[in-house]
All heavy atoms as a GROMACS GRO file, in nm:
protein
  587
    1MET      N    1  -0.856  -1.154   1.333
    1MET     CA    2  -0.895  -1.186   1.201
    1MET      C    3  -0.787  -1.284   1.140
    1MET      O    4  -0.677  -1.254   1.165
    1MET     CB    5  -0.909  -1.057   1.125
    1MET     CG    6  -1.028  -0.966   1.153
    1MET     SD    7  -1.041  -0.835   1.030
    1MET     CE    8  -1.161  -0.743   1.117
    2THR      N    9  -0.839  -1.361   1.057
    2THR     CA   10  -0.742  -1.450   0.986
    2THR      C   11  -0.675  -1.377   0.875
    2THR      O   12  -0.721  -1.269   0.826
    2THR     CB   13  -0.816  -1.568   0.928
    2THR    OG1   14  -0.904  -1.525   0.827
    2THR    CG2   15  -0.895  -1.642   1.033
    3ARG      N   16  -0.562  -1.432   0.826
    3ARG     CA   17  -0.494  -1.361   0.717
    3ARG      C   18  -0.575  -1.361   0.595
    3ARG      O   19  -0.570  -1.264   0.514
    3ARG     CB   20  -0.360  -1.446   0.689
    3ARG     CG   21  -0.270  -1.391   0.585
    3ARG     CD   22  -0.211  -1.254   0.638
    3ARG     NE   23  -0.146  -1.186   0.534
    3ARG     CZ   24  -0.141  -1.060   0.514
    3ARG    NH1   25  -0.203  -0.982   0.597
    3ARG    NH2   26  -0.072  -1.002   0.414
    4ASP      N   27  -0.651  -1.468   0.570
    4ASP     CA   28  -0.746  -1.467   0.460
    4ASP      C   29  -0.851  -1.358   0.459
    4ASP      O   30  -0.880  -1.291   0.359
    4ASP     CB   31  -0.822  -1.603   0.450
    4ASP     CG   32  -0.900  -1.632   0.324
    4ASP    OD1   33  -0.848  -1.588   0.221
    4ASP    OD2   34  -1.016  -1.676   0.330
    5GLU      N   35  -0.912  -1.333   0.582
    5GLU     CA   36  -0.998  -1.221   0.594
    5GLU      C   37  -0.941  -1.096   0.567
    5GLU      O   38  -1.000  -1.001   0.495
    5GLU     CB   39  -1.057  -1.218   0.740
    5GLU     CG   40  -1.162  -1.308   0.776
    5GLU     CD   41  -1.196  -1.305   0.927
    5GLU    OE1   42  -1.120  -1.320   1.014
    5GLU    OE2   43  -1.316  -1.261   0.950
    6ILE      N   44  -0.820  -1.064   0.619
    6ILE     CA   45  -0.748  -0.949   0.600
    6ILE      C   46  -0.719  -0.923   0.448
    6ILE      O   47  -0.748  -0.810   0.405
    6ILE     CB   48  -0.609  -0.949   0.676
    6ILE    CG1   49  -0.647  -0.927   0.833
    6ILE    CG2   50  -0.518  -0.842   0.631
    6ILE    CD1   51  -0.537  -0.938   0.920
    7LEU      N   52  -0.671  -1.026   0.372
    7LEU     CA   53  -0.651  -1.014   0.236
    7LEU      C   54  -0.780  -0.976   0.156
    7LEU      O   55  -0.787  -0.888   0.070
    7LEU     CB   56  -0.589  -1.139   0.179
    7LEU     CG   57  -0.449  -1.160   0.230
    7LEU    CD1   58  -0.392  -1.299   0.181
    7LEU    CD2   59  -0.348  -1.054   0.183
    8LYS      N   60  -0.895  -1.036   0.197
    8LYS     CA   61  -1.031  -1.012   0.132
    8LYS      C   62  -1.063  -0.869   0.155
    8LYS      O   63  -1.116  -0.798   0.069
    8LYS     CB   64  -1.124  -1.111   0.179
    8LYS     CG   65  -1.110  -1.252   0.119
    8LYS     CD   66  -1.221  -1.342   0.166
    8LYS     CE   67  -1.193  -1.481   0.117
    8LYS     NZ   68  -1.285  -1.576   0.179
    9LEU      N   69  -1.051  -0.828   0.286
    9LEU     CA   70  -1.088  -0.691   0.318
    9LEU      C   71  -1.009  -0.586   0.254
    9LEU      O   72  -1.062  -0.487   0.202
    9LEU     CB   73  -1.084  -0.675   0.470
    9LEU     CG   74  -1.205  -0.748   0.549
    9LEU    CD1   75  -1.163  -0.757   0.695
    9LEU    CD2   76  -1.335  -0.681   0.535
   10GLU      N   77  -0.876  -0.613   0.245
   10GLU     CA   78  -0.787  -0.520   0.178
   10GLU      C   79  -0.824  -0.502   0.034
   10GLU      O   80  -0.832  -0.397  -0.016
   10GLU     CB   81  -0.648  -0.565   0.208
   10GLU     CG   82  -0.545  -0.478   0.134
   10GLU     CD   83  -0.405  -0.518   0.172
   10GLU    OE1   84  -0.350  -0.484   0.276
   10GLU    OE2   85  -0.347  -0.596   0.087
   11SER      N   86  -0.857  -0.612  -0.029
   11SER     CA   87  -0.891  -0.617  -0.173
   11SER      C   88  -1.020  -0.538  -0.189
   11SER      O   89  -1.036  -0.457  -0.291
   11SER     CB   90  -0.907  -0.754  -0.224
   11SER     OG   91  -0.957  -0.751  -0.358
   12TYR      N   92  -1.118  -0.554  -0.107
   12TYR     CA   93  -1.243  -0.493  -0.110
   12TYR      C   94  -1.225  -0.335  -0.094
   12TYR      O   95  -1.276  -0.257  -0.171
   12TYR     CB   96  -1.334  -0.536   0.001
   12TYR     CG   97  -1.474  -0.462   0.020
   12TYR    CD1   98  -1.571  -0.488  -0.078
   12TYR    CD2   99  -1.481  -0.358   0.103
   12TYR    CE1  100  -1.693  -0.410  -0.070
   12TYR    CE2  101  -1.599  -0.283   0.116
   12TYR     CZ  102  -1.704  -0.318   0.028
   12TYR     OH  103  -1.816  -0.233   0.038
   13LEU      N  104  -1.145  -0.300   0.002
   13LEU     CA  105  -1.124  -0.157   0.032
   13LEU      C  106  -1.054  -0.080  -0.094
   13LEU      O  107  -1.075   0.022  -0.125
   13LEU     CB  108  -1.047  -0.126   0.157
   13LEU     CG  109  -1.118  -0.165   0.290
   13LEU    CD1  110  -1.023  -0.149   0.405
   13LEU    CD2  111  -1.242  -0.080   0.304
   14LYS      N  112  -0.952  -0.157  -0.144
   14LYS     CA  113  -0.878  -0.106  -0.259
   14LYS      C  114  -0.970  -0.082  -0.378
   14LYS      O  115  -0.964   0.020  -0.443
   14LYS     CB  116  -0.765  -0.204  -0.301
   14LYS     CG  117  -0.648  -0.201  -0.206
   14LYS     CD  118  -0.539  -0.287  -0.242
   14LYS     CE  119  -0.417  -0.277  -0.160
   14LYS     NZ  120  -0.308  -0.362  -0.200
   15LYS      N  121  -1.061  -0.172  -0.407
   15LYS     CA  122  -1.156  -0.162  -0.515
   15LYS      C  123  -1.258  -0.054  -0.485
   15LYS      O  124  -1.286   0.032  -0.562
   15LYS     CB  125  -1.224  -0.296  -0.552
   15LYS     CG  126  -1.145  -0.391  -0.620
   15LYS     CD  127  -1.223  -0.513  -0.659
   15LYS     CE  128  -1.234  -0.608  -0.542
   15LYS     NZ  129  -1.295  -0.730  -0.579
   16THR      N  130  -1.317  -0.049  -0.361
   16THR     CA  131  -1.416   0.038  -0.320
   16THR      C  132  -1.374   0.191  -0.327
   16THR      O  133  -1.436   0.269  -0.387
   16THR     CB  134  -1.476   0.000  -0.189
   16THR    OG1  135  -1.527  -0.121  -0.195
   16THR    CG2  136  -1.588   0.101  -0.150
   17PHE      N  137  -1.257   0.208  -0.276
   17PHE     CA  138  -1.204   0.348  -0.269
   17PHE      C  139  -1.109   0.380  -0.383
   17PHE      O  140  -1.054   0.499  -0.387
   17PHE     CB  141  -1.129   0.376  -0.134
   17PHE     CG  142  -1.224   0.360  -0.015
   17PHE    CD1  143  -1.215   0.263   0.079
   17PHE    CD2  144  -1.324   0.454   0.002
   17PHE    CE1  145  -1.298   0.262   0.189
   17PHE    CE2  146  -1.411   0.454   0.113
   17PHE     CZ  147  -1.392   0.356   0.203
   18ARG      N  148  -1.090   0.283  -0.474
   18ARG     CA  149  -1.003   0.307  -0.590
   18ARG      C  150  -0.858   0.359  -0.542
   18ARG      O  151  -0.816   0.458  -0.593
   18ARG     CB  152  -1.062   0.401  -0.689
   18ARG     CG  153  -1.182   0.340  -0.750
   18ARG     CD  154  -1.247   0.426  -0.854
   18ARG     NE  155  -1.372   0.369  -0.896
   18ARG     CZ  156  -1.483   0.440  -0.917
   18ARG    NH1  157  -1.486   0.570  -0.899
   18ARG    NH2  158  -1.593   0.376  -0.954
   19MET      N  159  -0.797   0.291  -0.446
   19MET     CA  160  -0.673   0.333  -0.387
   19MET      C  161  -0.584   0.219  -0.359
   19MET      O  162  -0.616   0.138  -0.269
   19MET     CB  163  -0.712   0.408  -0.253
   19MET     CG  164  -0.599   0.481  -0.194
   19MET     SD  165  -0.642   0.587  -0.056
   19MET     CE  166  -0.715   0.724  -0.141
   20ALA      N  167  -0.485   0.195  -0.437
   20ALA     CA  168  -0.392   0.098  -0.435
   20ALA      C  169  -0.308   0.086  -0.300
   20ALA      O  170  -0.256  -0.009  -0.257
   20ALA     CB  171  -0.304   0.087  -0.554
   21ASP      N  172  -0.293   0.207  -0.236
   21ASP     CA  173  -0.214   0.233  -0.119
   21ASP      C  174  -0.271   0.178   0.012
   21ASP      O  175  -0.209   0.182   0.110
   21ASP     CB  176  -0.172   0.374  -0.109
   21ASP     CG  177  -0.072   0.423  -0.217
   21ASP    OD1  178  -0.026   0.335  -0.293
   21ASP    OD2  179  -0.049   0.540  -0.228
   22ILE      N  180  -0.396   0.139   0.013
   22ILE     CA  181  -0.463   0.094   0.134
   22ILE      C  182  -0.403  -0.041   0.172
   22ILE      O  183  -0.389  -0.137   0.093
   22ILE     CB  184  -0.609   0.087   0.121
   22ILE    CG1  185  -0.676   0.224   0.105
   22ILE    CG2  186  -0.682   0.010   0.235
   22ILE    CD1  187  -0.830   0.225   0.083
   23GLU      N  188  -0.373  -0.055   0.305
   23GLU     CA  189  -0.323  -0.179   0.349
   23GLU      C  190  -0.395  -0.208   0.486
   23GLU      O  191  -0.418  -0.131   0.567
   23GLU     CB  192  -0.176  -0.160   0.378
   23GLU     CG  193  -0.109  -0.298   0.422
   23GLU     CD  194   0.040  -0.272   0.468
   23GLU    OE1  195   0.091  -0.171   0.424
   23GLU    OE2  196   0.097  -0.367   0.511
   24VAL      N  197  -0.433  -0.336   0.503
   24VAL     CA  198  -0.499  -0.386   0.623
   24VAL      C  199  -0.398  -0.472   0.696
   24VAL      O  200  -0.339  -0.558   0.638
   24VAL     CB  201  -0.628  -0.464   0.595
   24VAL    CG1  202  -0.690  -0.511   0.729
   24VAL    CG2  203  -0.723  -0.384   0.522
   25ARG      N  204  -0.368  -0.434   0.824
   25ARG     CA  205  -0.266  -0.509   0.902
   25ARG      C  206  -0.327  -0.564   1.026
   25ARG      O  207  -0.421  -0.509   1.092
   25ARG     CB  208  -0.158  -0.413   0.946
   25ARG     CG  209  -0.084  -0.341   0.834
   25ARG     CD  210   0.014  -0.239   0.884
   25ARG     NE  211   0.073  -0.164   0.779
   25ARG     CZ  212   0.151  -0.056   0.795
   25ARG    NH1  213   0.183  -0.027   0.922
   25ARG    NH2  214   0.197   0.019   0.698
   26GLN      N  215  -0.270  -0.680   1.073
   26GLN     CA  216  -0.317  -0.732   1.191
   26GLN      C  217  -0.276  -0.653   1.308
   26GLN      O  218  -0.179  -0.591   1.310
   26GLN     CB  219  -0.254  -0.883   1.209
   26GLN     CG  220  -0.313  -0.984   1.117
   26GLN     CD  221  -0.248  -1.119   1.144
   26GLN    OE1  222  -0.128  -1.129   1.157
   26GLN    NE2  223  -0.336  -1.217   1.151
   27ARG      N  224  -0.364  -0.656   1.413
   27ARG     CA  225  -0.338  -0.582   1.528
   27ARG      C  226  -0.266  -0.679   1.633
   27ARG      O  227  -0.311  -0.786   1.650
   27ARG     CB  228  -0.465  -0.530   1.587
   27ARG     CG  229  -0.530  -0.429   1.518
   27ARG     CD  230  -0.659  -0.381   1.581
   27ARG     NE  231  -0.626  -0.293   1.689
   27ARG     CZ  232  -0.712  -0.252   1.785
   27ARG    NH1  233  -0.834  -0.299   1.784
   27ARG    NH2  234  -0.679  -0.172   1.877
   28PRO      N  235  -0.160  -0.626   1.704
   28PRO     CA  236  -0.105  -0.716   1.802
   28PRO      C  237  -0.196  -0.759   1.912
   28PRO      O  238  -0.259  -0.668   1.957
   28PRO     CB  239   0.016  -0.621   1.854
   28PRO     CG  240   0.024  -0.508   1.761
   28PRO     CD  241  -0.104  -0.498   1.693
   29GLN      N  242  -0.197  -0.879   1.949
   29GLN     CA  243  -0.279  -0.930   2.058
   29GLN      C  244  -0.432  -0.907   2.038
   29GLN      O  245  -0.502  -0.910   2.135
   29GLN     CB  246  -0.227  -0.879   2.191
   29GLN     CG  247  -0.074  -0.901   2.210
   29GLN     CD  248  -0.028  -0.843   2.331
   29GLN    OE1  249  -0.101  -0.781   2.414
   29GLN    NE2  250   0.111  -0.858   2.354
   30LYS      N  251  -0.479  -0.884   1.922
   30LYS     CA  252  -0.624  -0.875   1.898
   30LYS      C  253  -0.661  -0.957   1.776
   30LYS      O  254  -0.587  -0.971   1.677
   30LYS     CB  255  -0.659  -0.725   1.854
   30LYS     CG  256  -0.625  -0.612   1.960
   30LYS     CD  257  -0.725  -0.622   2.074
   30LYS     CE  258  -0.701  -0.509   2.170
   30LYS     NZ  259  -0.791  -0.502   2.277
   31ASP      N  260  -0.774  -1.027   1.801
   31ASP     CA  261  -0.806  -1.120   1.689
   31ASP      C  262  -0.948  -1.087   1.628
   31ASP      O  263  -1.000  -1.154   1.536
   31ASP     CB  264  -0.800  -1.264   1.724
   31ASP     CG  265  -0.904  -1.300   1.835
   31ASP    OD1  266  -0.970  -1.207   1.893
   31ASP    OD2  267  -0.914  -1.417   1.875
   32ASP      N  268  -1.002  -0.980   1.676
   32ASP     CA  269  -1.140  -0.938   1.629
   32ASP      C  270  -1.141  -0.808   1.547
   32ASP      O  271  -1.244  -0.765   1.501
   32ASP     CB  272  -1.241  -0.920   1.748
   32ASP     CG  273  -1.202  -0.799   1.835
   32ASP    OD1  274  -1.082  -0.758   1.832
   32ASP    OD2  275  -1.287  -0.751   1.910
   33SER      N  276  -1.012  -0.761   1.512
   33SER     CA  277  -1.008  -0.641   1.441
   33SER      C  278  -0.876  -0.625   1.370
   33SER      O  279  -0.776  -0.706   1.400
   33SER     CB  280  -1.027  -0.521   1.544
   33SER     OG  281  -0.929  -0.524   1.644
   34ALA      N  282  -0.858  -0.531   1.282
   34ALA     CA  283  -0.736  -0.507   1.207
   34ALA      C  284  -0.728  -0.354   1.185
   34ALA      O  285  -0.824  -0.284   1.193
   34ALA     CB  286  -0.743  -0.574   1.074
   35GLU      N  287  -0.604  -0.309   1.164
   35GLU     CA  288  -0.577  -0.171   1.141
   35GLU      C  289  -0.579  -0.137   0.988
   35GLU      O  290  -0.521  -0.220   0.906
   35GLU     CB  291  -0.446  -0.133   1.206
   35GLU     CG  292  -0.441  -0.141   1.352
   35GLU     CD  293  -0.310  -0.111   1.415
   35GLU    OE1  294  -0.208  -0.115   1.341
   35GLU    OE2  295  -0.301  -0.093   1.533
   36VAL      N  296  -0.618  -0.019   0.944
   36VAL     CA  297  -0.617   0.019   0.816
   36VAL      C  298  -0.517   0.136   0.792
   36VAL      O  299  -0.525   0.236   0.872
   36VAL     CB  300  -0.761   0.062   0.769
   36VAL    CG1  301  -0.752   0.103   0.624
   36VAL    CG2  302  -0.856  -0.054   0.785
   37TYR      N  303  -0.433   0.131   0.692
   37TYR     CA  304  -0.330   0.235   0.664
   37TYR      C  305  -0.343   0.277   0.520
   37TYR      O  306  -0.389   0.196   0.428
   37TYR     CB  307  -0.192   0.175   0.696
   37TYR     CG  308  -0.154   0.158   0.832
   37TYR    CD1  309  -0.194   0.038   0.898
   37TYR    CD2  310  -0.080   0.251   0.900
   37TYR    CE1  311  -0.162   0.021   1.034
   37TYR    CE2  312  -0.046   0.226   1.037
   37TYR     CZ  313  -0.092   0.117   1.094
   37TYR     OH  314  -0.054   0.100   1.229
   38ILE      N  315  -0.306   0.393   0.492
   38ILE     CA  316  -0.285   0.451   0.357
   38ILE      C  317  -0.136   0.484   0.359
   38ILE      O  318  -0.102   0.586   0.430
   38ILE     CB  319  -0.365   0.571   0.320
   38ILE    CG1  320  -0.520   0.522   0.311
   38ILE    CG2  321  -0.326   0.624   0.183
   38ILE    CD1  322  -0.614   0.645   0.280
   39GLY      N  323  -0.058   0.411   0.293
   39GLY     CA  324   0.092   0.424   0.300
   39GLY      C  325   0.128   0.397   0.443
   39GLY      O  326   0.099   0.296   0.503
   40ASP      N  327   0.198   0.488   0.505
   40ASP     CA  328   0.245   0.477   0.646
   40ASP      C  329   0.146   0.530   0.748
   40ASP      O  330   0.171   0.535   0.863
   40ASP     CB  331   0.381   0.532   0.666
   40ASP     CG  332   0.486   0.456   0.593
   40ASP    OD1  333   0.471   0.335   0.576
   40ASP    OD2  334   0.591   0.518   0.554
   41GLU      N  335   0.044   0.597   0.696
   41GLU     CA  336  -0.054   0.668   0.788
   41GLU      C  337  -0.170   0.580   0.830
   41GLU      O  338  -0.240   0.519   0.746
   41GLU     CB  339  -0.100   0.797   0.720
   41GLU     CG  340  -0.195   0.876   0.813
   41GLU     CD  341  -0.234   1.006   0.752
   41GLU    OE1  342  -0.181   1.052   0.639
   41GLU    OE2  343  -0.322   1.078   0.817
   42PHE      N  344  -0.180   0.566   0.962
   42PHE     CA  345  -0.302   0.494   1.018
   42PHE      C  346  -0.421   0.584   0.997
   42PHE      O  347  -0.423   0.694   1.027
   42PHE     CB  348  -0.275   0.481   1.170
   42PHE     CG  349  -0.391   0.417   1.246
   42PHE    CD1  350  -0.418   0.284   1.241
   42PHE    CD2  351  -0.469   0.503   1.315
   42PHE    CE1  352  -0.529   0.237   1.305
   42PHE    CE2  353  -0.576   0.454   1.391
   42PHE     CZ  354  -0.611   0.326   1.375
   43ILE      N  355  -0.534   0.509   0.946
   43ILE     CA  356  -0.651   0.581   0.916
   43ILE      C  357  -0.773   0.528   0.997
   43ILE      O  358  -0.874   0.596   1.010
   43ILE     CB  359  -0.694   0.594   0.770
   43ILE    CG1  360  -0.711   0.466   0.714
   43ILE    CG2  361  -0.580   0.671   0.694
   43ILE    CD1  362  -0.782   0.469   0.580
   44GLY      N  363  -0.767   0.401   1.040
   44GLY     CA  364  -0.887   0.354   1.109
   44GLY      C  365  -0.869   0.200   1.146
   44GLY      O  366  -0.764   0.144   1.128
   45ILE      N  367  -0.978   0.145   1.200
   45ILE     CA  368  -0.985   0.015   1.246
   45ILE      C  369  -1.095  -0.062   1.186
   45ILE      O  370  -1.208  -0.005   1.174
   45ILE     CB  371  -0.993   0.005   1.398
   45ILE    CG1  372  -0.869   0.066   1.462
   45ILE    CG2  373  -1.000  -0.136   1.444
   45ILE    CD1  374  -0.875   0.067   1.613
   46LEU      N  375  -1.079  -0.178   1.148
   46LEU     CA  376  -1.192  -0.268   1.100
   46LEU      C  377  -1.218  -0.361   1.211
   46LEU      O  378  -1.137  -0.429   1.270
   46LEU     CB  379  -1.141  -0.347   0.978
   46LEU     CG  380  -1.163  -0.288   0.846
   46LEU    CD1  381  -1.084  -0.361   0.738
   46LEU    CD2  382  -1.301  -0.277   0.794
   47PHE      N  383  -1.346  -0.374   1.242
   47PHE     CA  384  -1.394  -0.473   1.349
   47PHE      C  385  -1.478  -0.576   1.279
   47PHE      O  386  -1.557  -0.547   1.189
   47PHE     CB  387  -1.473  -0.398   1.451
   47PHE     CG  388  -1.407  -0.301   1.535
   47PHE    CD1  389  -1.405  -0.160   1.498
   47PHE    CD2  390  -1.324  -0.339   1.643
   47PHE    CE1  391  -1.326  -0.073   1.581
   47PHE    CE2  392  -1.262  -0.249   1.721
   47PHE     CZ  393  -1.257  -0.114   1.687
   48ARG      N  394  -1.469  -0.699   1.331
   48ARG     CA  395  -1.544  -0.815   1.284
   48ARG      C  396  -1.663  -0.829   1.375
   48ARG      O  397  -1.643  -0.831   1.504
   48ARG     CB  398  -1.456  -0.943   1.271
   48ARG     CG  399  -1.549  -1.061   1.222
   48ARG     CD  400  -1.473  -1.193   1.219
   48ARG     NE  401  -1.419  -1.225   1.352
   48ARG     CZ  402  -1.298  -1.264   1.367
   48ARG    NH1  403  -1.220  -1.291   1.273
   48ARG    NH2  404  -1.251  -1.294   1.496
   49ASP      N  405  -1.779  -0.839   1.330
   49ASP     CA  406  -1.893  -0.855   1.413
   49ASP      C  407  -1.955  -1.000   1.371
   49ASP      O  408  -2.019  -1.010   1.258
   49ASP     CB  409  -2.002  -0.746   1.388
   49ASP     CG  410  -2.137  -0.769   1.468
   49ASP    OD1  411  -2.147  -0.866   1.538
   49ASP    OD2  412  -2.222  -0.688   1.445
   50ASP      N  413  -1.937  -1.096   1.457
   50ASP     CA  414  -1.982  -1.230   1.418
   50ASP      C  415  -2.072  -1.287   1.536
   50ASP      O  416  -2.080  -1.405   1.562
   50ASP     CB  417  -1.862  -1.322   1.392
   50ASP     CG  418  -1.763  -1.334   1.513
   50ASP    OD1  419  -1.783  -1.271   1.624
   50ASP    OD2  420  -1.661  -1.392   1.503
   51GLU      N  421  -2.148  -1.194   1.600
   51GLU     CA  422  -2.245  -1.232   1.701
   51GLU      C  423  -2.340  -1.333   1.645
   51GLU      O  424  -2.388  -1.426   1.711
   51GLU     CB  425  -2.318  -1.115   1.769
   51GLU     CG  426  -2.218  -1.042   1.866
   51GLU     CD  427  -2.286  -0.930   1.933
   51GLU    OE1  428  -2.404  -0.934   1.959
   51GLU    OE2  429  -2.220  -0.832   1.969
   52ASP      N  430  -2.397  -1.308   1.522
   52ASP     CA  431  -2.498  -1.388   1.463
   52ASP      C  432  -2.418  -1.492   1.379
   52ASP      O  433  -2.338  -1.460   1.284
   52ASP     CB  434  -2.580  -1.302   1.363
   52ASP     CG  435  -2.685  -1.389   1.287
   52ASP    OD1  436  -2.682  -1.511   1.296
   52ASP    OD2  437  -2.772  -1.329   1.230
   53PRO      N  438  -2.422  -1.613   1.414
   53PRO     CA  439  -2.343  -1.722   1.350
   53PRO      C  440  -2.369  -1.734   1.195
   53PRO      O  441  -2.286  -1.791   1.125
   53PRO     CB  442  -2.381  -1.843   1.420
   53PRO     CG  443  -2.502  -1.823   1.496
   53PRO     CD  444  -2.514  -1.671   1.510
   54ASP      N  445  -2.481  -1.688   1.146
   54ASP     CA  446  -2.521  -1.701   1.007
   54ASP      C  447  -2.480  -1.579   0.934
   54ASP      O  448  -2.506  -1.567   0.807
   54ASP     CB  449  -2.672  -1.723   0.996
   54ASP     CG  450  -2.713  -1.858   1.051
   54ASP    OD1  451  -2.638  -1.956   1.052
   54ASP    OD2  452  -2.828  -1.858   1.107
   55ASP      N  453  -2.426  -1.473   1.000
   55ASP     CA  454  -2.406  -1.340   0.932
   55ASP      C  455  -2.288  -1.269   0.991
   55ASP      O  456  -2.302  -1.216   1.097
   55ASP     CB  457  -2.532  -1.256   0.928
   55ASP     CG  458  -2.521  -1.134   0.849
   55ASP    OD1  459  -2.443  -1.138   0.742
   55ASP    OD2  460  -2.586  -1.041   0.874
   56THR      N  461  -2.164  -1.279   0.924
   56THR     CA  462  -2.056  -1.198   0.970
   56THR      C  463  -2.053  -1.067   0.893
   56THR      O  464  -2.068  -1.049   0.774
   56THR     CB  465  -1.921  -1.277   0.938
   56THR    OG1  466  -1.934  -1.401   1.007
   56THR    CG2  467  -1.807  -1.194   0.985
   57ALA      N  468  -2.027  -0.957   0.975
   57ALA     CA  469  -2.022  -0.827   0.916
   57ALA      C  470  -1.895  -0.755   0.966
   57ALA      O  471  -1.824  -0.800   1.067
   57ALA     CB  472  -2.145  -0.741   0.960
   58TYR      N  473  -1.846  -0.656   0.888
   58TYR     CA  474  -1.730  -0.586   0.926
   58TYR      C  475  -1.763  -0.439   0.938
   58TYR      O  476  -1.833  -0.384   0.852
   58TYR     CB  477  -1.618  -0.609   0.832
   58TYR     CG  478  -1.579  -0.750   0.812
   58TYR    CD1  479  -1.642  -0.836   0.724
   58TYR    CD2  480  -1.476  -0.801   0.896
   58TYR    CE1  481  -1.605  -0.963   0.709
   58TYR    CE2  482  -1.452  -0.939   0.890
   58TYR     CZ  483  -1.505  -1.017   0.795
   58TYR     OH  484  -1.479  -1.153   0.791
   59GLN      N  485  -1.712  -0.379   1.039
   59GLN     CA  486  -1.741  -0.223   1.060
   59GLN      C  487  -1.600  -0.158   1.046
   59GLN      O  488  -1.504  -0.195   1.109
   59GLN     CB  489  -1.793  -0.205   1.192
   59GLN     CG  490  -1.931  -0.261   1.201
   59GLN     CD  491  -1.994  -0.232   1.343
   59GLN    OE1  492  -1.944  -0.150   1.416
   59GLN    NE2  493  -2.105  -0.301   1.370
   60PHE      N  494  -1.606  -0.043   0.972
   60PHE     CA  495  -1.480   0.046   0.953
   60PHE      C  496  -1.497   0.158   1.037
   60PHE      O  497  -1.594   0.234   1.016
   60PHE     CB  498  -1.448   0.065   0.815
   60PHE     CG  499  -1.334   0.156   0.786
   60PHE    CD1  500  -1.208   0.128   0.829
   60PHE    CD2  501  -1.354   0.283   0.724
   60PHE    CE1  502  -1.099   0.208   0.815
   60PHE    CE2  503  -1.249   0.365   0.695
   60PHE     CZ  504  -1.122   0.336   0.751
   61GLN      N  505  -1.411   0.191   1.131
   61GLN     CA  506  -1.416   0.306   1.212
   61GLN      C  507  -1.299   0.404   1.186
   61GLN      O  508  -1.182   0.360   1.196
   61GLN     CB  509  -1.426   0.273   1.358
   61GLN     CG  510  -1.449   0.389   1.456
   61GLN     CD  511  -1.460   0.348   1.589
   61GLN    OE1  512  -1.417   0.235   1.636
   61GLN    NE2  513  -1.522   0.425   1.674
   62MET      N  514  -1.323   0.529   1.150
   62MET     CA  515  -1.224   0.624   1.128
   62MET      C  516  -1.261   0.759   1.179
   62MET      O  517  -1.368   0.812   1.171
   62MET     CB  518  -1.220   0.645   0.968
   62MET     CG  519  -1.114   0.744   0.919
   62MET     SD  520  -1.126   0.754   0.744
   62MET     CE  521  -1.041   0.906   0.723
   63ALA      N  522  -1.162   0.808   1.269
   63ALA     CA  523  -1.179   0.938   1.335
   63ALA      C  524  -1.119   1.043   1.252
   63ALA      O  525  -1.013   1.022   1.185
   63ALA     CB  526  -1.109   0.937   1.468
   64ILE      N  527  -1.191   1.154   1.236
   64ILE     CA  528  -1.143   1.265   1.167
   64ILE      C  529  -1.123   1.383   1.267
   64ILE      O  530  -1.234   1.431   1.319
   64ILE     CB  531  -1.229   1.311   1.047
   64ILE    CG1  532  -1.244   1.187   0.944
   64ILE    CG2  533  -1.176   1.436   0.974
   64ILE    CD1  534  -1.351   1.215   0.836
   65LEU      N  535  -1.009   1.428   1.297
   65LEU     CA  536  -0.993   1.529   1.386
   65LEU      C  537  -0.999   1.675   1.320
   65LEU      O  538  -0.973   1.687   1.201
   65LEU     CB  539  -0.843   1.516   1.449
   65LEU     CG  540  -0.813   1.383   1.507
   65LEU    CD1  541  -0.670   1.387   1.550
   65LEU    CD2  542  -0.901   1.355   1.626
   66ASP      N  543  -1.050   1.763   1.398
   66ASP     CA  544  -1.075   1.898   1.336
   66ASP      C  545  -0.950   1.967   1.274
   66ASP      O  546  -0.962   2.038   1.180
   66ASP     CB  547  -1.133   1.993   1.447
   66ASP     CG  548  -1.052   2.023   1.567
   66ASP    OD1  549  -0.959   1.953   1.584
   66ASP    OD2  550  -1.094   2.114   1.643
   67TYR      N  551  -0.832   1.942   1.331
   67TYR     CA  552  -0.719   2.003   1.273
   67TYR      C  553  -0.675   1.942   1.143
   67TYR      O  554  -0.601   1.994   1.069
   67TYR     CB  555  -0.604   2.015   1.374
   67TYR     CG  556  -0.550   1.876   1.415
   67TYR    CD1  557  -0.457   1.809   1.338
   67TYR    CD2  558  -0.579   1.829   1.542
   67TYR    CE1  559  -0.406   1.691   1.375
   67TYR    CE2  560  -0.524   1.702   1.583
   67TYR     CZ  561  -0.425   1.640   1.501
   67TYR     OH  562  -0.387   1.515   1.540
   68ASP      N  563  -0.730   1.818   1.113
   68ASP     CA  564  -0.700   1.759   0.984
   68ASP      C  565  -0.784   1.826   0.875
   68ASP      O  566  -0.752   1.807   0.764
   68ASP     CB  567  -0.738   1.606   0.991
   68ASP     CG  568  -0.644   1.528   1.074
   68ASP    OD1  569  -0.522   1.562   1.086
   68ASP    OD2  570  -0.682   1.423   1.122
   69LEU      N  571  -0.880   1.893   0.907
   69LEU     CA  572  -0.977   1.959   0.813
   69LEU      C  573  -0.918   2.095   0.770
   69LEU      O  574  -0.972   2.156   0.674
   69LEU     CB  575  -1.115   1.971   0.868
   69LEU     CG  576  -1.182   1.847   0.912
   69LEU    CD1  577  -1.317   1.881   0.973
   69LEU    CD2  578  -1.201   1.758   0.791
   70GLN      N  579  -0.820   2.149   0.831
   70GLN     CA  580  -0.764   2.279   0.789
   70GLN      C  581  -0.661   2.270   0.684
   70GLN      O  582  -0.594   2.186   0.652
   70GLN     CB  583  -0.698   2.343   0.908
   70GLN     CG  584  -0.804   2.365   1.026
   70GLN     CD  585  -0.732   2.417   1.151
   70GLN    OE1  586  -0.619   2.450   1.155
   70GLN    NE2  587  -0.816   2.421   1.252
   0.00000   0.00000   0.00000
């Protein structure tokens, strides 16, 4: 993902979740995805889906482990 994409996605997530601590970071050696953090805690990955040249979409994937629910 480009730096411009990352900044736009970070701004979108901050507004959507009303959380200023969300940060989107580039992944080492990957250009189709970025990592999402709240503070120092990794929470998920954003993937870019650009198979359709007329429509780019982004998917956010977050795993919730059972011990996190306790």
